[in-house]
C-alpha positions in Angstrom: 82.8 -35.4 -48.6 79.9 -36.6 -50.8 80.0 -40.0 -49.2 79.5 -38.4 -45.8 76.4 -36.6 -47.0 75.0 -39.8 -48.4 75.8 -41.6 -45.3 74.1 -38.9 -43.1 71.1 -38.8 -45.4 70.7 -42.6 -45.3 71.1 -42.7 -41.5 68.4 -40.1 -40.9 66.1 -41.8 -43.4 66.6 -45.1 -41.7 65.9 -43.6 -38.2 62.7 -42.1 -39.5 61.7 -45.3 -41.2 62.3 -47.3 -38.0 60.4 -44.7 -35.9 57.4 -45.2 -38.1 57.6 -48.9 -37.5 57.8 -48.3 -33.8 54.7 -46.1 -33.8 52.8 -48.6 -36.0 53.7 -51.4 -33.6 52.4 -49.4 -30.6 49.2 -48.6 -32.5 48.7 -52.3 -33.4 49.2 -53.3 -29.8 46.5 -50.8 -28.7 44.1 -51.7 -31.5 44.5 -55.5 -31.1 43.6 -55.3 -27.4 46.8 -56.9 -26.3 47.4 -54.0 -24.0 44.7 -51.7 -22.8 46.1 -48.3 -22.2 44.6 -45.1 -20.7 46.6 -41.9 -20.8 49.7 -43.9 -21.6 49.3 -46.2 -18.6 48.7 -49.9 -19.0 45.3 -51.2 -17.7 44.8 -54.7 -16.2 41.4 -56.3 -16.1 40.0 -58.8 -13.6 41.5 -61.8 -15.4 44.9 -60.3 -15.6 44.9 -59.4 -12.0 43.5 -62.7 -10.8 46.4 -64.5 -12.6 49.0 -62.0 -11.3 48.0 -62.2 -7.7 46.7 -65.8 -7.8 43.4 -64.8 -6.2 39.7 -65.3 -7.2 37.4 -62.7 -8.7 35.5 -62.6 -5.4 38.7 -61.7 -3.6 39.3 -58.8 -5.9 35.7 -57.7 -5.2 36.4 -57.7 -1.5 39.6 -55.6 -2.0 37.5 -53.1 -4.1 34.6 -53.0 -1.6 37.0 -52.4 1.3 38.6 -49.5 -0.7 42.0 -51.3 -0.7 42.3 -51.6 -4.4 41.5 -48.6 -6.6 39.8 -49.3 -9.9 38.1 -47.6 -12.8 35.1 -48.7 -14.9 35.0 -48.3 -18.7 31.9 -49.5 -20.5 30.8 -51.6 -17.5 34.1 -53.4 -17.3 36.5 -53.0 -14.4 40.2 -52.1 -14.9 43.1 -51.4 -12.6 46.0 -49.1 -13.5 49.4 -50.7 -13.3 50.5 -48.0 -10.9 47.6 -48.7 -8.5 48.3 -52.4 -8.6 51.9 -51.9 -7.8 50.9 -49.7 -4.8 48.4 -52.3 -3.6 51.1 -55.0 -3.8 53.6 -52.9 -1.8 51.0 -52.1 0.8 49.5 -55.6 1.3 52.2 -58.2 0.6 55.4 -58.7 2.5 58.7 -59.2 0.7 60.8 -62.2 1.2 58.3 -64.2 3.3 58.0 -67.9 2.5 55.4 -70.2 4.0 56.3 -73.8 4.0 53.5 -76.2 3.2 53.1 -78.4 6.2 51.8 -81.9 5.7 48.9 -82.8 8.0 50.0 -85.0 10.8 48.3 -88.4 11.2 
């Protein structure tokens, strides 16, 4: 019976210990700037989104100006919430379409 108590105690202690590591890891991600987060939602900046969509910064500006891509500004820097980017992709890109690169004819 005593072995079960020790085992339960050690299990609970280990879970608490690992939980602290998980919280510390999340905190370090936020503080290191690897992931910008607002209200628990990941934020993407212009560079992230340009790479993701394979477009230029000017193209993102056009999407913003046309009201097609929702954004927020924090300290004069533009960010996009992951949820809004997913909505933009669903609304503006077709799934499963493939364009073949045609070689120019001589």
